C-alpha positions as CSV (number, residue, x, y, z in Angstrom):
1,M,140.4,131.7,337.5
2,T,137.0,133.1,338.4
3,Q,134.7,135.0,336.1
4,Q,132.4,137.6,337.3
5,F,129.2,138.6,335.6
6,C,127.8,142.0,336.3
7,V,124.3,142.9,335.2
8,T,123.4,146.5,335.2
9,N,120.0,148.0,334.7
10,S,120.4,151.3,333.0
11,A,117.7,153.7,333.8
12,P,116.1,155.5,330.9
13,R,117.7,158.7,330.0
14,S,116.1,161.8,331.5
15,G,115.5,163.3,328.0
16,T,113.4,160.4,326.9
17,N,111.4,160.5,330.1
18,K,110.7,164.2,329.7
19,A,109.6,163.7,326.1
20,L,107.1,161.0,327.1
21,W,105.6,163.4,329.7
22,L,105.3,166.1,327.1
23,I,103.6,163.9,324.6
24,G,101.1,162.7,327.3
25,I,100.3,166.2,328.4
26,G,99.8,167.3,324.8
27,L,97.4,164.4,324.2
28,L,95.4,165.3,327.3
29,L,95.2,169.0,326.3
30,N,94.1,167.9,322.8
31,A,91.3,165.7,324.2
32,G,90.2,168.5,326.6
33,V,89.9,171.0,323.7
34,L,87.9,168.6,321.6
35,L,85.5,167.9,324.4
36,L,85.1,171.6,325.2
37,R,84.6,172.6,321.6
38,G,82.0,169.8,321.2
39,Q,79.7,171.4,323.8
40,G,79.7,174.9,322.2
41,A,79.9,174.0,318.5
42,P,77.1,172.0,316.9
43,D,79.4,170.6,314.2
44,I,81.5,168.5,316.7
45,V,79.1,166.3,318.7
46,L,80.5,163.1,320.1
47,D,77.2,161.2,320.1
48,R,76.5,161.6,316.4
49,A,76.0,158.3,314.5
50,A,78.8,158.8,312.1
51,M,81.0,161.7,311.2
52,A,81.3,160.6,307.6
53,Q,77.5,160.6,306.9
54,V,76.4,162.9,304.1
55,Q,74.7,165.9,305.6
56,P,72.0,167.7,303.6
57,T,73.1,171.1,302.3
58,G,70.8,173.9,302.9
59,G,71.4,176.0,299.8
60,A,73.7,176.5,297.0
61,G,77.0,174.8,297.7
62,P,80.4,175.4,296.1
63,G,80.2,176.4,292.5
64,G,76.4,177.0,292.7
65,L,75.5,173.3,293.1
66,S,72.5,173.0,295.3
67,G,71.6,169.8,297.1
68,Q,74.9,168.1,296.4
69,P,77.0,166.8,299.3
70,L,80.5,168.1,299.9
71,G,83.5,165.9,299.9
72,A,84.8,163.2,297.6
73,R,81.5,162.8,295.7
74,G,81.9,159.1,294.9
75,I,85.7,158.8,294.4
76,F,87.1,155.7,295.9
77,M,90.8,154.7,296.3
78,M,92.2,151.2,297.1
79,P,95.8,150.1,297.4
80,A,96.8,147.3,295.1
81,Q,99.6,144.8,294.7
82,L,100.1,144.8,290.9
83,G,103.0,142.3,290.8
84,P,105.3,140.3,293.1
85,T,107.2,143.5,294.0
86,T,105.1,146.2,292.3
87,F,102.5,148.2,294.2
88,G,100.1,150.9,293.3
89,L,96.5,151.9,293.7
90,Y,93.1,151.8,292.0
91,L,91.1,155.0,291.7
92,M,87.4,154.7,290.9
93,D,85.1,157.6,290.2
94,V,81.5,156.4,290.5
95,D,80.0,159.6,289.2
96,S,81.9,159.6,285.9
97,G,82.1,155.8,285.6
98,T,85.9,155.5,285.3
99,I,88.6,153.5,286.9
100,S,92.3,154.3,286.8
101,V,95.3,152.2,287.9
102,Y,98.5,153.9,289.2
103,R,101.9,152.3,289.8
104,S,104.3,153.4,292.5
105,N,107.9,153.6,291.2
106,P,110.3,153.8,294.1
107,D,113.3,154.0,291.8
108,G,115.2,157.3,291.3
109,N,114.2,157.9,287.7
110,G,112.2,160.9,288.6
111,R,108.8,159.3,287.9
112,R,107.6,158.0,291.2
113,F,103.9,157.6,290.5
114,A,102.7,156.6,287.0
115,L,99.3,156.2,285.4
116,M,99.2,152.6,284.0
117,A,95.7,152.4,282.7
118,A,92.3,154.2,282.7
119,R,89.0,153.3,281.2
120,S,85.3,154.1,281.4
121,F,83.0,151.3,282.7
122,K,79.9,153.3,281.9
123,Y,78.8,150.9,279.2
124,D,80.6,147.8,280.5
125,R,77.9,147.5,283.2
126,F,75.3,146.6,280.6
127,L,77.2,143.6,279.1
128,E,76.0,140.2,280.2
129,D,78.5,137.9,278.5
130,F,81.9,139.1,277.2
131,N,85.2,137.3,277.2
132,N,84.2,134.5,279.6
133,D,85.4,130.9,279.9
134,S,83.0,128.0,280.0
135,P,80.5,127.6,281.3
136,R,79.1,130.8,279.9
137,P,76.0,132.5,281.5
138,K,73.7,131.1,278.8
139,D,75.1,127.6,279.5
140,V,74.5,128.0,283.2
141,Q,70.9,129.2,282.5
142,K,70.3,126.1,280.3
143,L,71.7,123.8,283.1
144,V,69.4,125.4,285.7
145,E,66.4,125.1,283.4
146,D,67.2,121.4,282.7
147,Q,67.6,120.7,286.4
148,A,64.3,122.4,287.2
149,Q,62.6,120.3,284.5
150,R,64.1,117.1,285.9
151,I,63.0,117.9,289.4
152,G,59.5,118.6,288.0
153,L,59.5,115.2,286.2
154,Q,60.8,113.4,289.3
155,G,57.8,114.8,291.2
156,K,55.5,113.4,288.6
157,D,57.1,109.9,288.6
158,N,55.2,108.9,291.7
159,A,51.9,110.4,290.6
160,A,49.2,108.1,289.0
161,T,48.7,108.6,285.3
162,V,45.0,107.4,285.5
163,D,42.5,108.6,287.9
164,Q,42.3,105.9,290.6
165,H,38.9,107.1,291.9
166,P,36.3,106.4,289.1
167,K,33.0,108.2,289.1
168,P,30.0,105.9,290.0
169,D,28.5,105.8,286.5
170,E,31.7,105.6,284.6
171,N,31.9,101.9,284.1
172,K,28.3,101.5,282.8
173,P,27.9,101.1,279.0
174,D,26.8,104.1,277.1
175,L,23.1,104.2,276.1
176,P,22.2,104.7,272.4
177,A,21.3,108.3,271.7
178,T,17.7,107.5,270.8
179,A,17.0,105.3,273.8
180,P,14.7,106.8,276.4
181,A,16.2,107.7,279.7
182,V,15.8,105.2,282.4
183,G,13.2,106.0,285.0
184,G,11.6,108.8,283.2
């Protein structure tokens, strides 16, 4: 009884091959249009330092605001893992000094994105010590000051406490106040 193994290499379907060619041609056309538009329009220049840099506005912007950049105006968003299987995002508005936390609910209860918490950090920035474990900032400050004092004292340990180079007349006895000066 002999077994035969037959290995066939199936060629890609012609529909897939045509789709890849169409995608490639579309990408080339898109690149060509961007390059041609960049030469005629000053807003698309490929050698600019960064497209996301804030450009100064010439006059009154939207809503009559002059001199303010367009765009997000200091709103930052960051994805977050809130638990082992819970995900969401942080939204921070620097201008108003607020941070918000949103949770993504993939379940089918109708609420897919929920606000979990929001607070202003406008005044939080001015706190120096709140709800901290040991060592607290004042404790660390004292440790650093004590260390600096010890280092200063260690430097003085090797220094002489008495002047080792006496002045020439220092060891002579003092003359009485009424005695005439010698040699004069």
